[in-house]
C-alpha positions in Angstrom: -0.1 0.1 0.1 1.4 3.3 -1.1 1.7 6.3 2.0 -1.1 8.1 0.5 -3.5 5.2 0.3 -2.6 4.1 3.9 -3.1 7.9 5.3 -6.5 8.0 3.5 -7.5 4.5 4.7 -6.5 5.8 8.5 -8.2 9.2 8.1 -11.4 7.3 6.9 -11.4 5.3 10.1 -10.9 8.2 12.4 -13.8 9.8 10.7 -16.1 7.2 11.5 -14.8 7.0 14.9 -15.7 10.9 15.3 -19.0 10.6 14.1 -20.0 7.6 15.9 -22.4 7.6 18.9 -20.7 4.7 20.6 -17.0 4.4 21.5 -14.2 2.0 20.3 -14.6 -1.9 20.7 -10.9 -3.6 21.4 -11.2 -4.8 17.7 -11.7 -1.3 16.5 -8.7 0.2 18.2 -6.5 -2.5 17.2 -7.7 -1.5 13.5 -6.7 1.9 14.1 -3.3 0.8 15.7 -2.8 -1.7 12.1 -3.4 1.1 9.9 -1.2 3.1 11.9 1.3 1.2 11.3 0.9 0.8 7.5 1.7 4.5 7.7 4.5 4.1 9.6 5.8 1.2 7.5 5.1 2.9 4.3 6.0 6.4 5.0 9.3 5.0 6.5 10.3 3.8 3.2 10.0 7.0 1.0 13.7 7.8 -0.2 15.4 10.2 1.8 17.0 11.9 -1.3 13.8 13.5 -2.0 13.9 17.7 -2.0 11.0 17.2 0.1 11.6 16.4 3.6 9.2 13.6 3.7 10.5 12.3 6.9 9.7 15.7 8.9 6.1 15.6 7.4 6.1 12.2 8.7 7.1 13.0 12.4 4.3 15.9 12.0 1.5 13.5 10.9 2.8 10.4 13.6 2.8 12.9 16.5 -0.6 14.1 15.6 -1.9 10.4 15.8 0.1 9.8 18.8 -2.0 12.1 20.4 -5.2 11.0 19.1 -4.5 7.4 19.9 -3.7 9.0 23.7 -7.1 10.4 23.8 -8.9 7.0 22.9 -6.7 5.2 25.3 -7.1 7.3 28.0 -10.7 7.1 27.5 -10.8 3.3 27.1 -9.0 2.7 30.3 -11.0 4.8 32.3 -14.6 3.1 32.6 -15.9 5.8 34.5 -15.2 8.5 32.3 -18.7 10.7 32.0 -17.3 13.5 30.0 -18.7 12.1 26.7 -19.3 15.5 25.0 -15.8 16.8 26.4 -14.1 13.5 25.1 -16.1 13.9 21.7 -15.0 17.5 21.1 -11.3 16.5 21.8 -11.5 13.9 19.1 -12.7 16.4 16.9 -10.3 18.8 17.4 -7.3 16.7 17.1 -8.7 14.9 13.7 -8.8 18.4 12.3 -5.2 18.8 13.4 -4.7 15.3 11.6 -6.3 16.2 8.3 -4.4 19.4 8.1 -1.1 17.6 8.6 -2.1 15.2 6.2 -2.8 17.6 3.7 0.5 19.5 3.9 1.8 16.0 3.3 0.1 15.5 0.1 1.1 19.0 -0.9 4.7 18.3 -0.1 5.1 15.0 -1.8 3.1 15.6 -5.1 5.7 14.1 -6.9 5.6 10.4 -7.6 6.6 8.1 -5.0 9.3 5.5 -5.4 9.5 3.0 -2.9 12.1 0.5 -2.8 11.1 -2.9 -1.0 14.1 -4.6 0.1 11.8 -7.6 0.9 11.0 -8.2 -2.9 14.6 -8.2 -3.8 15.7 -10.5 -1.3 12.6 -12.8 -0.8 14.7 -15.8 -2.4 16.1 -16.3 0.9 15.0 -19.5 2.6 14.1 -19.0 6.2 16.8 -21.3 7.3 19.5 -19.1 5.9 18.7 -16.3 8.4 17.2 -18.2 11.3 19.2 -19.0 14.0 16.4 -20.5 16.2 17.5 -24.3 15.2 20.7 -23.5 17.1 18.9 -21.9 20.5 16.1 -24.4 20.7 17.7 -26.6 23.1 19.9 -24.2 24.9 17.1 -21.3 26.3 19.0 -19.8 29.0 18.2 -16.7 31.3 14.9 -16.0 30.0 12.9 -17.5 32.7 10.8 -14.2 33.6 9.8 -13.6 30.1 8.4 -17.3 29.9 6.6 -16.5 32.7 5.1 -13.2 31.7 4.2 -14.6 28.3 2.3 -17.5 30.3 0.7 -15.2 32.6 -0.7 -13.4 29.4 -2.1 -16.4 27.9 -3.8 -18.2 31.0 -5.1 -14.6 32.5 -9.1 -14.7 32.1 -9.1 -11.1 32.7 -6.8 -9.9 29.8 -8.8 -8.8 26.8 -5.7 -8.3 24.8 -6.0 -10.4 21.9 -2.2 -9.6 20.4 1.2 -9.7 22.1 4.4 -9.1 20.5 7.9 -10.7 21.3 10.7 -8.1 20.1 14.4 -8.3 20.3 17.8 -8.2 18.2 18.7 -11.1 15.5 19.7 -14.2 17.5 18.4 -13.0 20.9 16.0 -16.4 21.3 12.9 -14.8 20.1 11.4 -17.8 18.3 13.0 -20.2 20.5 11.0 -18.7 23.5 7.9 -18.6 21.9 8.2 -22.2 21.0 8.7 -23.2 24.2 5.8 -21.6 25.5 3.9 -23.1 22.2 5.0 -26.4 23.3 4.0 -26.5 26.8 1.6 -29.4 27.7 -0.4 -26.7 29.8 -0.6 -24.3 26.6 -1.7 -27.4 24.2 -4.4 -28.3 26.4 -6.0 -24.8 26.8 -6.5 -24.4 23.0 -9.0 -26.0 20.5 -7.0 -24.7 17.7 -3.1 -23.9 17.6 -1.1 -22.4 14.6 2.5 -21.7 14.3 3.5 -20.0 11.1 6.7 -18.7 9.7 5.7 -15.3 7.5 9.1 -14.2 6.7 9.8 -11.8 3.8 8.1 -13.9 1.0 4.5 -12.4 2.3 4.3 -9.1 1.6 0.2 -9.3 0.5 -2.3 -9.5 3.3 -4.1 -11.7 0.9 -1.2 -14.1 0.8 -1.0 -14.3 4.4 -4.7 -14.8 5.0 -4.5 -17.8 2.5 -1.8 -19.3 4.3 -3.7 -19.3 7.7 -6.7 -20.6 5.9 -4.6 -23.6 4.1 -3.2 -24.4 7.9 -7.1 -24.5 8.9 -7.9 -26.9 6.1 -9.9 -24.6 4.2 -10.1 -24.7 0.5 -10.6 -21.6 -1.3 -11.8 -21.4 -4.8 -9.5 -20.5 -7.6 -11.4 -17.2 -8.4 -11.3 -16.3 -4.7 -7.7 -16.4 -4.1 -7.4 -12.2 -4.4 -10.8 -11.5 -2.8 -9.9 -10.1 0.5 -13.3 -9.8 1.5 -14.3 -13.4 1.1 -10.9 -14.4 2.6 -11.3 -12.5 5.7 -15.2 -14.0 6.0 -13.9 -17.1 5.7 -11.2 -16.7 8.2 -13.7 -15.4 10.6 -16.0 -18.3 9.9 -13.2 -20.7 11.1 -12.2 -19.4 14.1 -15.4 -17.5 15.5 -16.3 -20.6 17.4 -12.6 -21.7 18.6 -10.4 -20.9 21.2 -7.2 -20.5 19.1 -3.6 -19.5 19.4 -1.8 -18.2 16.4 1.8 -17.3 16.4 3.2 -15.5 13.2 7.0 -15.7 13.7 9.6 -13.7 12.0 7.0 -10.6 10.5 9.0 -7.9 8.3 6.2 -6.6 6.2 3.6 -3.9 7.8 0.8 -5.7 5.9 1.2 -8.9 7.8 -0.2 -6.8 10.9 -2.9 -5.9 8.9 -4.4 -9.5 9.4 -4.8 -8.9 13.2 -8.0 -7.0 12.7 -9.3 -10.2 10.7 -8.9 -12.6 13.5 -12.3 -12.6 15.2 -12.3 -11.4 18.6 -14.6 -14.3 20.0 -14.3 -13.8 23.9 -13.1 -17.0 24.4 -9.5 -16.1 25.5 -8.0 -16.6 22.3 -4.6 -15.1 21.7 -2.1 -14.1 18.8 1.6 -13.5 19.0 3.8 -11.9 16.9 7.5 -12.6 16.7 9.7 -9.7 15.1 12.8 -7.9 15.1 10.7 -4.6 14.0 9.0 -2.9 16.9 5.9 -0.6 15.8 4.9 2.9 16.7 1.9 1.7 18.7 3.8 -0.8 20.8 5.7 2.4 22.2 2.5 3.9 23.1 0.9 0.5 24.9 4.1 -1.3 26.1 1.8 -3.7 28.4 1.5 -5.3 24.4 5.1 -5.9 24.2 7.9 -8.4 25.4 11.6 -7.5 24.6 13.9 -9.9 25.2 17.2 -8.8 27.3 20.4 -9.6 26.7 22.0 -12.5 28.9 23.7 -11.4 32.2 27.4 -12.8 32.7 26.6 -15.5 34.9 24.0 -16.9 32.2 26.4 -15.8 29.2 29.0 -18.2 30.8 26.5 -21.0 31.6 25.5 -20.9 27.9 28.9 -21.1 26.7 30.0 -24.2 29.0 26.8 -26.0 27.7 27.6 -25.3 24.3 31.5 -25.8 24.3 31.5 -28.8 26.6 28.7 -31.3 25.3 30.5 -34.3 26.6 29.9 -34.5 30.5 33.1 -36.2 31.0 34.9 -33.2 29.8 36.4 -31.0 32.8 36.5 -27.2 32.9 39.6 -26.1 34.6 39.6 -22.9 37.1 42.0 -21.4 34.6 39.7 -22.2 31.6 36.8 -21.3 33.3 38.3 -17.7 34.1 39.3 -17.2 30.6 36.1 -18.5 29.2 33.7 -16.1 31.4 35.7 -13.5 29.4 35.2 -14.6 26.2 31.2 -14.9 27.3 31.3 -11.5 28.7 32.5 -10.2 25.1 29.8 -11.8 23.4 27.5 -9.0 25.1 24.7 -11.4 26.1 23.4 -12.1 22.5 22.7 -16.0 22.6 23.1 -16.9 19.2 26.7 -15.5 19.4 27.5 -17.3 22.5 26.4 -20.6 20.7 28.6 -20.1 18.0 31.7 -19.1 19.9 30.8 -22.3 22.0 30.7 -24.7 19.1 34.0 -23.0 17.5 35.8 -23.6 21.0 34.8 -27.2 21.1 37.8 -29.3 21.7 40.1 -26.5 21.3 43.3 -26.2 23.5 43.6 -23.7 26.4 46.1 -21.6 24.4 43.5 -20.9 21.8 40.9 -20.3 24.5 43.4 -17.7 25.8 43.9 -16.2 22.4 40.4 -15.6 21.7 40.0 -14.1 24.9 42.4 -11.4 24.0 40.8 -10.7 20.9 38.5 -7.4 20.7 35.8 -9.4 19.5 35.0 -13.1 19.8 33.6 -13.3 16.1 34.2 -11.5 13.0 31.0 -11.0 11.0 31.0 -10.4 7.2 28.3 -11.1 4.2 30.4 -14.0 3.3 30.6 -15.9 6.3 28.5 -19.2 6.3 27.0 -19.4 9.8 23.5 -19.1 10.9 24.5 -15.7 12.8 26.3 -14.1 9.9 23.4 -14.7 7.5 20.7 -13.7 10.1 22.9 -10.4 10.8 23.4 -9.6 7.0 19.8 -10.3 6.3 18.5 -7.7 8.9 21.1 -5.2 7.2 19.7 -5.9 3.9 16.0 -5.7 4.7 16.8 -1.9 5.7 15.1 0.3 3.6 17.9 1.6 1.0 18.0 5.1 2.8 18.5 3.6 6.2 21.7 1.6 5.2 24.1 4.7 5.0 23.1 6.1 8.3 23.3 2.7 9.9 26.8 1.8 8.4 27.9 5.1 9.8 27.2 4.0 13.4 30.3 1.7 12.6 32.9 4.7 13.0 32.6 4.4 16.7 34.9 2.2 18.9 33.5 -1.0 20.6 31.3 -0.1 23.7 31.0 3.8 22.5 28.4 5.3 24.2 27.2 7.4 20.9 25.3 10.5 22.0 22.4 11.4 19.7 23.1 14.9 19.2 26.6 14.1 18.3 25.6 11.5 16.0 22.9 14.3 14.5 25.6 16.7 14.1 27.8 14.4 12.4 25.2 13.1 9.8 24.3 16.6 9.0 27.9 17.5 8.4 28.4 14.6 6.2 25.3 16.0 4.0 23.6 12.9 4.3 20.4 14.7 3.8 19.4 18.2 2.7 18.0 20.0 5.5 16.6 23.3 6.3 18.3 25.1 9.3 16.5 23.9 12.4 15.3 20.7 10.8 18.3 18.6 12.0 16.5 16.7 14.6 14.6 14.6 11.6 17.8 12.7 11.7 17.2 11.8 15.1 14.0 10.2 13.9 15.9 8.4 11.4 18.0 7.0 14.6 14.9 6.0 16.4 13.9 3.8 13.1 17.0 2.1 13.2 16.6 1.4 16.8 12.9 0.2 16.4 14.2 -2.1 13.7 16.6 -3.7 16.7 19.9 -3.1 14.3 20.9 -0.2 16.9 20.7 -1.0 21.0 18.4 1.7 22.7 19.9 3.7 25.5 18.2 6.5 27.5 15.0 7.7 26.5 15.2 11.7 25.8 13.7 14.1 27.8 11.5 15.7 25.5 9.9 12.6 24.0 9.2 9.4 25.8 9.3 7.5 22.5 13.1 8.7 21.2 16.5 7.8 22.6 19.2 10.1 23.9 21.9 7.7 23.0 22.7 4.4 21.7 25.2 1.6 20.8 26.0 -1.3 18.6 26.1 -4.4 19.6 29.5 -6.1 18.4 28.4 -8.4 16.0 26.3 -5.4 14.2 29.3 -3.3 14.4 31.6 -5.9 13.1 29.1 -6.4 9.9 29.4 -2.4 9.8 33.1 -2.2 9.6 33.5 -5.0 7.2 30.5 -3.4 4.8 32.0 -0.3 5.1 35.6 -1.2 4.1 34.7 -3.0 1.3 32.1 -0.2 -0.2 34.9 2.5 0.8 32.5 4.1 3.2 35.0 4.3 5.9 37.9 2.4 7.2 39.3 2.1 10.6 42.5 2.8 11.7 43.7 0.9 15.3 47.2 -0.5 14.3 50.0 0.1 11.9 48.9 -2.3 9.5 45.6 -0.5 9.2 47.5 2.6 8.0 49.1 0.8 4.9 48.1 2.4 1.2 46.5 -0.9 0.0 44.0 -0.5 3.0 43.4 3.3 3.1 43.6 4.3 -0.8 40.3 5.5 -2.1 38.4 5.8 1.2 35.8 8.4 2.2 36.5 8.3 5.9 39.2 7.6 8.1 38.5 6.7 11.8 41.3 6.9 14.1 40.5 4.6 17.3 44.1 4.2 18.4 45.6 8.2 18.2 49.0 6.8 19.0 49.2 5.8 15.2 49.5 9.4 14.2 52.6 9.6 16.0 54.3 7.7 13.4 55.9 9.6 10.3 55.5 6.5 8.0 51.6 6.7 8.5 51.5 10.5 7.7 53.5 9.8 4.3 50.9 6.9 3.8 48.1 9.1 4.6 49.3 11.5 1.6 47.9 8.8 -0.7 44.3 9.3 0.0 44.1 12.9 -0.5 40.6 12.7 -1.5 39.1 11.4 2.1 36.1 13.5 3.1 36.3 12.8 7.2 38.9 12.3 9.7 37.7 11.1 12.9 39.7 10.7 16.0 37.7 8.6 18.5 40.7 7.1 20.1 41.5 7.4 24.0 41.9 11.1 24.6 46.0 11.7 24.6 47.3 13.9 27.4 50.5 15.0 25.1 50.2 16.5 21.8 50.1 14.1 18.4 50.8 15.6 14.8 47.7 15.5 13.1 47.9 15.0 9.2 46.5 17.9 7.4 47.1 16.5 3.9 43.3 16.1 2.8 42.3 18.9 0.8 39.0 18.1 0.7 38.4 17.4 4.0 34.6 18.4 5.3 34.5 16.7 8.6 37.5 16.8 11.2 36.7 15.5 14.7 39.8 15.8 17.1 38.4 16.4 20.4 40.6 13.5 21.4 43.5 14.9 20.3 45.2 17.5 22.7 47.0 20.9 20.6 49.2 23.1 22.8 48.5 25.8 20.2 46.0 26.1 17.7 47.4 24.0 14.6 47.1 26.8 11.5 48.2 24.3 8.7 44.0 23.6 9.4 43.1 26.9 8.1 44.1 25.2 4.4 41.3 22.9 5.0 38.6 25.4 3.1 35.9 22.7 2.7 35.7 22.1 6.6 32.0 22.3 7.6 32.4 20.4 10.9 35.5 21.1 13.2 35.8 19.7 17.0 39.3 20.4 18.7 40.8 20.8 21.9 43.6 23.1 22.3 45.1 24.9 25.2 45.1 28.4 23.2 42.8 30.7 22.0 41.3 30.5 18.7 43.3 33.0 15.8 41.5 35.7 14.2 42.2 33.9 10.9 39.5 31.1 12.1 37.2 32.8 9.7 39.2 31.8 6.6 37.2 28.3 7.4 34.3 30.2 5.9 32.4 26.9 5.2 32.2 25.8 9.0 28.8 24.7 10.3 30.0 23.4 13.2 32.6 24.6 15.4 33.3 22.6 18.8 36.2 24.2 21.1 37.4 23.0 24.0 40.4 23.2 26.4 42.6 20.6 28.0 42.1 22.4 31.0 39.7 25.1 31.7 41.3 27.2 34.8 39.9 30.5 35.2 41.8 32.6 37.6 39.7 35.0 40.1 40.9 38.4 38.4 40.3 37.2 35.1 37.5 39.2 32.9 35.9 37.3 30.0 38.1 35.3 27.5 36.6 36.2 24.1 36.3 34.4 20.7 38.3 36.3 17.7 36.4 39.2 16.4 36.3 37.6 12.9 34.0 34.8 14.3 31.0 37.1 13.0 32.1 36.7 9.6 31.6 33.1 9.8 28.0 33.4 8.4 27.5 29.6 7.6 27.6 28.6 11.3 25.0 27.0 12.7 26.2 25.4 16.0 28.9 26.8 18.4 30.2 25.1 21.4 32.9 27.0 23.1 33.4 26.2 26.9 35.0 29.0 28.9 35.2 31.5 25.7 32.2 34.5 25.2 31.1 36.1 21.9 32.9 39.5 21.4 30.8 42.6 20.5 30.0 42.5 16.9 31.5 44.9 14.3 28.7 46.9 12.3 26.4 45.0 10.0 27.8 41.8 11.0 25.2 39.0 11.9 25.4 35.2 12.5 21.9 34.6 10.3 22.2 31.0 10.6 23.6 29.9 14.3 21.0 28.2 16.4 22.7 26.7 19.2 25.2 28.4 21.2 26.9 26.6 24.4 29.5 27.2 26.9 29.2 30.8 27.0 28.9 32.9 30.0 26.5 36.2 30.7 29.0 38.1 28.8 27.8 36.6 25.6 24.2 37.6 26.5 23.8 41.3 26.0 21.2 42.9 23.6 24.0 44.0 21.6 25.3 40.4 20.8 21.8 38.3 20.7 20.4 41.0 18.4 22.9 39.9 15.9 21.8 36.0 16.2 18.0 36.2 14.7 17.6 32.4 14.6 19.1 31.3 18.0 16.9 28.6 19.4 19.3 27.0 22.1 21.8 28.8 24.6 23.7 27.0 27.1 25.3 29.7 29.7 27.7 28.5 32.7 28.2 31.5 35.5 31.7 31.3 37.6 30.2 32.1 41.0 33.5 33.7 41.9 33.5 36.0 38.9 30.1 36.4 38.0 28.4 36.9 41.4 27.0 40.2 40.3 25.3 39.1 37.2 21.6 38.3 37.4 19.4 37.2 34.8 18.6 40.1 33.6 20.2 39.3 30.0 17.4 36.5 29.5 15.1 39.5 29.2 16.8 40.1 25.9 16.3 36.7 24.6 12.6 37.0 25.7 12.0 40.2 23.7 14.3 39.2 20.7 13.0 35.2 19.7 9.5 34.0 19.6 10.7 30.6 18.6 13.2 29.9 21.2 13.4 26.4 22.4 15.9 25.7 25.1 17.6 27.4 27.6 20.3 25.9 30.0 21.8 27.7 33.0 24.9 26.1 35.4 26.2 28.0 38.3 29.6 26.7 39.0 30.5 26.1 42.3 27.4 28.3 44.0 27.4 30.1 47.0 24.6 28.4 49.0 24.7 31.2 51.6 23.7 34.0 49.0 21.7 34.2 46.2 23.9 34.1 43.1 21.1 34.7 40.6 18.6 37.5 42.0 15.6 36.9 40.2 13.7 34.3 37.6 13.9 35.7 34.1 11.2 36.5 31.7 11.5 33.2 29.3 10.0 33.5 25.6 6.6 32.3 25.7 7.2 29.2 23.5 10.3 28.0 25.1 10.1 24.2 25.5 12.9 23.3 27.8 14.4 24.7 30.9 17.5 23.4 32.6 19.0 25.1 35.8 21.5 24.3 38.2 23.0 26.2 41.4 21.0 29.4 41.0 19.5 29.0 44.7 15.9 30.6 43.9 13.1 30.2 46.5 10.3 28.2 45.3 8.0 31.2 45.6 9.7 32.4 42.1 8.6 28.9 40.4 5.7 31.1 39.5 7.1 32.8 36.4 8.3 29.3 34.8 4.8 27.8 35.9 3.0 29.8 33.6 4.8 29.1 30.4 2.1 27.6 28.2 4.5 25.2 26.0 7.3 24.3 28.5 7.8 20.5 28.2 10.9 19.7 29.8 12.1 21.0 33.2 15.1 19.9 34.9 16.5 21.5 38.3 19.9 20.4 39.7 22.1 21.5 42.6 20.0 23.9 44.5 18.4 25.6 41.6 15.4 26.1 43.9 16.0 25.9 47.8 13.7 25.6 50.4 11.5 22.7 51.9 8.2 22.8 50.3 7.2 23.1 46.6 3.3 23.1 46.0 1.9 23.9 42.4 -1.7 25.1 41.6 -4.1 23.7 39.4 -3.4 24.7 36.0 0.1 25.8 36.1 2.6 23.8 34.0 0.2 23.2 31.2 2.4 21.2 29.0 4.8 19.7 31.1 5.8 16.1 30.8 9.5 15.6 32.1 10.7 16.9 35.5 14.0 16.3 36.8 14.8 17.1 40.6 18.4 16.3 41.6 20.4 17.4 44.4 17.7 19.7 46.1 17.0 20.1 49.9 13.3 19.8 48.9 11.2 18.2 52.0 7.6 17.9 50.7 6.7 17.7 46.9 3.1 18.6 46.1 2.2 19.0 42.7 -0.8 18.2 40.6 0.3 18.6 36.6 -2.0 16.6 34.6 0.4 16.6 31.2 3.3 15.2 33.7 4.3 11.7 32.1 7.7 11.1 33.5 9.5 12.4 37.0 12.8 11.9 38.0 13.8 12.4 41.5 17.7 11.9 42.3 19.9 12.6 45.4 17.2 14.7 47.1 18.3 13.2 51.0 15.9 15.5 52.7 12.8 14.4 50.8 9.8 13.0 52.8 6.8 12.8 50.8 5.5 13.6 47.3 1.8 14.0 47.1 -0.3 11.5 45.8 -1.2 13.6 42.3 0.4 11.3 40.0 -2.6 9.8 38.2 -1.4 10.8 34.8 2.3 9.9 35.5 3.6 6.8 33.6 7.2 6.7 35.0 8.3 7.7 38.7 12.3 7.1 38.8 13.8 7.5 42.2 17.6 7.3 42.5 19.4 7.5 46.0 16.9 9.6 48.1 15.8 9.2 51.6 16.4 5.5 52.9 13.3 6.0 54.7 11.6 7.5 52.0 12.3 5.0 49.4 11.8 2.4 51.7 8.3 3.5 52.1 7.7 4.0 48.3 9.3 0.4 47.7 6.7 -1.2 50.0 3.9 0.6 48.4 4.7 -1.2 45.0 2.9 1.2 42.8 2.5 5.3 43.2 -0.9 6.3 42.2 -0.6 4.0 39.1 2.8 5.2 37.7 5.2 2.7 37.3 7.7 3.2 39.9 11.5 2.5 39.3 14.1 2.6 42.4 17.8 2.4 42.6 20.0 2.9 45.6 23.7 2.8 46.6 22.3 1.7 49.9 21.4 -2.1 49.6 19.7 -2.5 53.0 16.5 -1.0 52.1 
């Protein structure tokens, strides 16, 4: 189904809902979710090379739909809801927003859609080529909790959820787990009809999937009805409507496979459908209770599985020395069962020295497209099943070293600087949604959620297996090459490479390496992600076409003036002990400038340290990070028209004279040195409030605050459209919160290190109308009383005096508590739940 047809189909469904006198049944709701996933599936495959930024429109449409579904879900989950008129009105209003967004989408994508279908090109892969289940079936370890959860849902007579999804990375044991439950004698006894169907990428049409199910049920379909979806749906309903059935759809890839869910009859007999897939759908983020994500094994279970696989003969003994080495190897498998099993099979009958050699290698396996192992084939198949435009984004993840925590913001900066997509200034977050898609497809591992959006992720990482595949694919395609040892730097290895990624900065100290690098003058990126060097290392500057240079891990005593010859640079990250030269403006194509010092020491009698005056001539600059430096007063008629983000400056950069010359500024992070700026107030931010209508984020950190006196004397007037505020060390009394509480569009509020002081914070009804995320860290608060209906996520950390949180978290989904008052945390733990919110408690004190 094309994206236009999918959206129209969804819109028709939403119209029926808004016009209906009665509200949704479970099957109706499921139909909406299926339609929504059809939108997600088809729109995600719109090629990224289009001039129209389709992903941005997709995000707007999906955001509107998410709100719509939230309204529906909140109503359905509250059987006592009596405000049907108000609810219907809110549905209608939201529907109008959806219609407007869809209209914008159609106008923007008037060009003919050319959707690349990976599944059709690789459908000749047999399931045995990429399924690791046969390896794992008899070696299921460490998934007892997930098995118990799945069985509990199956046998729960009060659960009206027809569908449960089991998700996870390739080789994590999804099919093995479900098969164990499926073949459990009690499960067999419970259901009249059971079907376990492998779908795979071959089944891309809804009719083919229904025919597959009907064939398994023994229903014969006339040849003239094979493409009649209405007839097939009727036959499916008749075949199952009177039976209690269990259907497992394994290895689901295509969005149309999800559409069949609405065709299964909900006969109120306790029937169940289990979906097994690597791809997490959008609606499963909204309704996580319908989803089981399999975790990676811990170190103990990893060793247990490795031992079972490597020592199949019970008479074989494992010495203590070999066990120690084996545990290190198992840990290096990073908890992936299929990897552990493959390594265990490789180690069978091997000598102690061979075990030791493997334990000293960075990775226990090397994954390439040419390997003839189930795991390698499965991983490569997952890569090939990515939409074409996502593959470059995925391969780029391999530029980072193993175990590197990849920051979302850093990754987006690099993607933009590499020119992966054409974007307008301010639309860079579209790339963040691209990262979310990779995570939802289980090829990139999720990290912490972002505060702005609970359905997006702040950081991520690659499992070593996918990283190994990335590195081998990137090298063969000349996409990037990793320099870690001397032999990696030879001309035959680096010639014609687009990007050089240095994971061991010491190799740059070798003269021979610099000579060899002259053989790759066309390299576009030099990324130095090795361990930080205490002493300077000479950086090669022979790459005249270089666009991206990330050398934060390299220390320079003085600014390397040879760098000024790299006129094509768009991204520069550098650590230097001295100031930037005025000639930095020679790099007129720079869009991102990140400049830090190895030691940031500021003496008490020093004033501000200014960036060179010619910084005002760098008209393409979009992002400026310069901790410890300030923007100088601008010359006449100089403006930084494209600058969006300024970080690391002090209040000396926040004068009306400076800010008025940065018309598109949306984010600023200010650092106040209490020893020098104690007389400063937040009056400078009144300039921001008057200058910027679309200002998004403000952060202020008071370094080493004097808690006996208030460093910042008054809460500023923030722009009305601001979405995120982060304060630390300001020392405001809670009474001053009124200014912030009135902001209509504030979504995120982070308060750290005595940002506000006093024992009681109490909000009034109607305050914080849009606040969704709240962080309280290192505050002296004792009692917290708030009633914020929009609040979804609360984190309380290191608030040791806290004794009470008012029971007004009815709408909050998640409450996290970390190292607060032991007595209070113990009380919360004993309550198990907190007014309906999920509660996560962590503490360095074990006796709670």
